[in-house]
C-alpha positions in Angstrom: -57.9 114.2 138.6 -54.5 112.5 139.0 -53.1 110.7 142.0 -49.4 110.2 142.6 -48.1 106.9 143.9 -44.8 107.4 145.8 -42.2 105.2 147.5 -43.4 104.9 151.1 -41.2 106.0 154.0 -38.4 103.5 154.7 -36.9 102.8 158.1 -33.6 104.4 159.0 -31.7 101.2 158.4 -33.1 100.8 154.9 -31.4 103.2 152.5 -33.3 102.4 149.3 -35.4 99.8 147.5 -35.5 98.1 144.1 -38.5 97.7 141.9 -39.3 94.0 142.1 -42.6 93.7 140.1 -45.2 95.8 138.4 -48.7 94.3 138.5 -50.3 96.9 136.2 -49.1 98.6 133.0 -50.0 102.0 131.6 -53.7 101.9 130.6 -54.7 99.2 133.0 -57.6 99.8 135.5 -56.6 99.4 139.1 -58.9 99.3 142.2 -58.4 101.1 145.4 -56.0 99.2 147.8 -55.0 96.8 144.9 -51.3 96.3 144.9 -49.6 98.2 142.1 -45.9 97.4 142.6 -43.6 95.4 144.9 -40.5 97.0 146.3 -37.6 94.8 147.4 -35.6 96.2 150.3 -32.6 94.6 152.0 -35.1 93.2 154.6 -38.5 92.6 153.1 -40.7 93.0 150.1 -43.0 96.0 150.4 -46.4 96.2 148.7 -47.4 99.6 147.4 -51.2 99.7 146.8 -53.3 102.2 144.9 -54.8 104.8 147.1 -57.6 105.6 144.6 -59.4 103.7 141.9 -58.4 104.7 138.4 -56.4 104.0 135.3 -52.6 103.8 135.3 -51.5 106.9 133.4 -47.7 106.8 133.9 -45.0 104.5 135.2 -41.7 106.2 135.9 -39.4 103.2 136.8 -38.7 99.8 135.4 -38.2 96.5 137.2 -34.7 96.5 138.7 -34.4 100.3 139.1 -33.4 101.6 142.5 -35.7 104.1 144.2 -35.7 106.2 147.5 -38.4 107.2 149.9 -40.7 109.8 148.6 -39.8 109.3 144.9 -42.7 109.3 142.4 -43.4 105.8 141.1 -46.6 106.1 139.1 -49.6 108.3 138.3 -53.2 107.2 138.4 -55.9 109.1 136.5 -59.0 108.8 138.5 -61.4 110.4 136.0 -60.5 107.8 133.3 -61.9 105.0 135.3 -65.4 106.3 135.4 -66.7 105.2 132.0 -69.4 102.5 131.7 -67.2 100.3 129.6 -64.5 100.2 132.3 -67.1 99.5 135.1 -68.6 96.7 133.0 -65.2 95.1 132.5 -64.5 95.2 136.2 -67.9 93.7 137.0 -67.4 90.7 134.7 -63.9 90.1 136.2 -64.8 90.7 139.9 -64.0 87.2 141.0 -60.6 87.4 139.4 -59.8 90.7 141.0 -60.7 89.4 144.4 -58.5 86.4 143.9 -55.6 88.6 142.7 -56.0 90.9 145.8 -55.8 87.8 148.1 -52.6 86.5 146.5 -49.3 86.7 148.5 -46.5 88.8 147.0 -44.5 85.7 146.2 -47.4 84.3 144.2 -47.9 87.6 142.3 -44.2 87.8 141.6 -44.2 84.2 140.2 -47.1 85.0 137.9 -45.5 88.2 136.7 -42.1 86.6 136.0 -43.7 83.9 133.9 -46.2 86.2 132.2 -49.2 84.0 133.1 -52.8 84.8 132.6 -54.6 84.9 136.0 -57.8 83.7 134.4 -56.1 80.3 133.7 -55.4 79.7 137.3 -57.7 77.8 139.6 -57.2 78.7 143.3 -57.3 75.8 145.7 -56.9 77.9 148.9 -59.5 79.3 151.2 -62.3 81.2 149.3 -60.6 80.3 146.0 -57.3 82.0 146.9 -54.6 81.3 144.4 -51.6 79.5 146.1 -48.0 79.1 145.0 -48.7 75.4 144.2 -51.5 76.4 141.9 -49.1 78.6 139.8 -46.4 75.9 139.9 -49.0 73.3 138.6 -49.9 75.6 135.7 -46.3 76.1 134.9 -45.7 72.3 134.9 -48.7 71.8 132.6 -47.5 74.5 130.2 -44.0 73.0 130.1 -45.4 69.6 129.4 -47.5 71.0 126.5 -44.5 72.8 125.1 -42.4 69.7 125.2 -45.1 67.6 123.5 -45.5 70.2 120.8 -41.7 70.3 120.2 -41.5 66.6 119.9 -44.4 66.5 117.5 -42.7 69.1 115.3 -39.4 67.3 115.3 -41.1 63.9 115.0 -39.0 62.4 117.8 -39.8 60.0 120.6 -40.1 61.4 124.2 -37.0 59.4 125.2 -34.9 61.3 122.6 -35.8 64.6 124.3 -33.6 63.8 127.3 -30.2 65.4 126.9 -27.3 63.5 128.5 -24.6 65.6 130.1 -21.4 65.8 128.1 -18.4 64.1 129.8 -16.0 66.7 131.1 -18.5 69.6 130.6 -18.0 72.4 133.2 -21.0 74.6 133.6 -21.4 77.9 135.4 -24.3 80.1 136.1 -24.0 83.7 137.3 -26.9 85.5 138.9 -27.0 88.8 140.8 -27.6 88.7 144.6 -31.0 89.5 145.8 -31.2 92.5 148.1 -32.0 90.3 151.0 -29.0 88.0 150.4 -26.7 91.0 149.9 -27.9 92.5 153.1 -27.3 89.2 155.0 -23.8 89.1 153.6 -23.1 92.7 154.6 -24.4 92.2 158.2 -22.7 88.9 158.8 -19.4 90.4 157.6 -20.0 93.5 159.8 -20.7 91.2 162.8 -17.4 89.3 162.3 -15.3 92.5 161.8 -16.8 94.7 164.5 -17.5 92.3 167.4 -15.2 90.1 169.4 -17.2 86.9 168.9 -16.6 83.9 171.1 -18.7 80.7 171.4 -19.3 78.5 174.4 -21.0 75.1 174.2 -23.1 72.9 176.5 -25.6 70.0 176.1 -29.1 69.6 177.4 -31.1 66.4 178.1 -34.4 67.0 176.2 -36.2 64.1 177.9 -38.1 66.2 180.5 -39.3 68.7 177.8 -40.2 65.9 175.4 -42.2 64.0 178.1 -44.1 67.2 179.1 -44.8 67.9 175.4 -46.0 64.3 174.8 -48.2 64.4 177.8 -50.0 67.7 176.9 -49.6 68.1 173.2 -53.2 66.9 172.3 -54.9 69.0 174.9 -52.7 72.0 174.0 -53.5 71.8 170.3 -57.2 71.3 171.0 -57.3 74.4 173.2 -55.0 76.8 171.3 -55.2 75.5 167.7 -51.4 75.2 167.3 -49.0 72.4 168.0 -46.8 72.5 171.1 -43.2 72.7 169.8 -39.8 73.0 171.4 -39.1 76.7 170.5 -41.5 78.1 173.1 -39.6 76.3 175.9 -36.3 77.7 174.6 -37.8 81.3 174.3 -39.1 81.1 177.9 -35.8 79.6 179.2 -33.8 82.3 177.4 -35.9 85.1 178.8 -35.5 83.8 182.3 -31.7 83.6 181.8 -31.6 87.1 180.3 -33.2 88.5 183.4 -30.4 87.0 185.5 -27.7 88.2 183.1 -28.8 91.6 181.8 -25.5 92.2 179.9 -26.5 89.5 177.5 -29.7 91.4 176.8 -27.7 94.7 176.3 -25.9 96.2 173.3 -23.0 98.5 172.7 -23.6 102.0 171.2 -20.3 103.8 170.7 -18.7 104.0 174.1 -22.0 103.3 175.9 -23.7 100.1 177.0 -27.5 100.1 176.5 -29.3 97.8 178.9 -32.7 96.9 177.6 -35.5 96.7 180.1 -37.6 94.5 177.7 -37.1 91.2 176.0 -37.6 91.2 172.3 -36.5 87.7 171.1 -35.7 87.1 167.4 -36.5 83.7 166.1 -34.7 82.8 162.9 -36.9 81.2 160.2 -36.2 80.2 156.7 -37.9 82.0 153.8 -37.7 81.6 150.0 -35.0 84.3 149.7 -33.0 83.4 152.8 -33.0 83.5 156.6 -35.1 86.2 158.2 -35.5 86.9 161.9 -39.0 88.1 163.0 -39.2 89.5 166.5 -41.3 88.1 169.4 -41.8 91.4 171.3 -42.2 91.5 175.0 -41.5 87.7 175.1 -41.4 87.9 178.9 -45.2 88.5 179.1 -46.1 86.0 176.4 -47.4 82.6 177.3 -46.2 79.4 175.6 -49.4 79.4 173.5 -48.8 83.1 172.5 -45.2 82.2 171.5 -46.2 79.2 169.4 -49.0 81.1 167.7 -46.6 84.0 166.8 -43.9 81.6 165.5 -46.5 79.8 163.2 -47.8 83.2 161.9 -44.3 84.5 161.2 -43.3 81.2 159.5 -46.3 81.5 157.1 -45.5 85.2 156.4 -41.9 84.3 155.7 -42.9 81.6 153.2 -45.2 84.1 151.5 -42.7 87.0 151.5 -45.2 89.1 153.4 -43.2 90.0 156.5 -43.3 93.7 157.3 -40.4 96.0 158.3 -41.8 96.1 161.8 -41.9 92.3 162.0 -38.1 92.0 161.6 -36.8 95.3 163.1 -35.2 95.4 166.5 -34.6 92.5 168.8 -32.4 92.2 171.9 -31.5 88.5 171.6 -31.8 85.8 168.9 -32.4 82.1 168.8 -31.5 80.1 165.7 -32.5 76.4 165.3 -30.2 74.7 162.9 -31.4 71.4 164.3 -34.4 71.4 161.9 -32.0 71.0 159.1 -30.0 68.3 160.8 -27.1 70.4 162.2 -25.3 68.7 165.0 -23.1 71.6 166.1 -22.4 75.2 164.9 -21.1 78.6 165.9 -23.9 81.0 165.1 -23.1 84.6 164.1 -24.4 87.5 166.3 -27.0 89.7 164.8 -25.7 93.2 165.4 -26.1 95.3 167.6 -27.1 92.4 169.8 -24.5 90.9 172.1 -25.4 87.2 171.9 -27.2 84.5 169.9 -28.3 81.0 171.0 -27.9 78.1 168.6 -30.1 75.0 168.9 -29.2 71.7 167.2 -30.6 68.4 166.3 -31.7 66.0 169.1 -29.7 62.8 169.1 -30.0 59.7 171.3 -26.7 59.2 173.0 -25.3 57.0 175.8 -25.0 59.2 179.0 -23.8 58.4 182.5 -26.4 59.3 185.1 -25.8 58.5 188.7 -23.1 56.0 187.7 -25.4 54.2 185.2 -25.4 54.4 181.4 -28.7 55.6 180.0 -29.8 56.4 176.4 -31.0 60.0 176.4 -32.2 62.5 173.8 -29.4 65.1 173.9 -29.0 68.4 172.1 -25.9 70.5 171.8 -26.4 74.2 172.6 -24.1 77.0 171.4 -24.0 80.6 172.7 -22.0 83.0 170.6 -21.4 86.3 172.4 -19.6 89.6 172.1 -16.6 89.4 174.4 -16.3 93.2 174.5 -19.4 93.3 176.6 -20.0 89.7 177.9 -17.4 88.0 180.1 -16.8 84.3 179.6 -18.1 83.5 183.1 -21.4 85.2 182.4 -21.8 83.5 179.1 -21.1 80.0 180.6 -23.5 80.6 183.5 -26.1 81.9 181.1 -26.0 78.7 179.0 -25.9 76.6 182.2 -29.1 78.4 183.4 -30.9 77.6 180.1 -29.7 73.9 180.5 -31.1 73.7 184.0 -34.4 75.3 183.1 -35.0 72.9 180.2 -33.9 69.8 182.2 -36.4 70.8 184.9 -39.2 72.9 183.3 -40.9 73.4 186.6 -38.1 75.8 187.4 -39.6 78.2 184.9 -43.0 78.0 186.6 -41.4 78.6 190.0 -38.8 81.2 188.8 -35.9 79.3 190.5 
């Protein structure tokens, strides 16, 4: 009996997908729920598992081919997997199959791209899970072996292997854009062309938040198992400000304005293929601990290329923290169809005048880019001032004033 493996349904905003990696070839045995192929969309990498145990009978597309929802990807022959020989092979390699199933998409992709033998890998993760650094370690070892063999064959010293750059040499390297990078480029250009973007700035004294964080960080981590960061304070302050200025939580749809009665805040995080923005849904009812735990979970998934379509779809407002990379000031670009985005920046000690006296305070510049078609300058400025006031006196968030 044959089982067809098809491209899963794609969200409306995703037109098609590209074959990123095949993990099995024709004739290979595959277990139920084992990943057969990765599909790269313009948002995330989708894993397509086998729905039945069997042998791969047919593969209809190659790596790099474009496919649409519902198209046939492969055929699995269930009856061919029932022989004693096949079962015996799978039993002797049970540990390897479990380790492979536990690997993240980025790890599997790295293994496939370098044609590595999984049996040569030793997993250092939990329960022997193979991590990215395990693969990189094996690649480094293989490279070193190849270099030594090359030097032995050529009877040269290791120092002679180093190639010095030629003076005046002008090198170029051309590579195709990934789907994610191409989509980012398309959406950023769309944002600039279709919205009247304006940016307003302010600065915030981070000393009160830093003092609160320093006072409770150990107790917080002990109770909730995550560190108390700054982002959760900014999320809560933003939600409170959005409640007071609903047009900043709204979006334009044709000639209509859509006012959202919920607060889904996107938090920009950096992944191996570019910036992604997972969504903290219903952020208004999440505690600081909930927000911190969600951000950590999303950051891990972003590094492992395992964010789902649902994780990054939607959002009514976005926060981007360029400060983690050392940015002093920037003008963030709106993520359409949202009407605004908040930019955080690096914290720098500066001399500030407080009540007529000069004090050294940890200051951060804030930037709010907004769509002037929907948001007036007065509302944008007052929104940013509200965030500043809430952060400089965190008790305001508790009291709702």
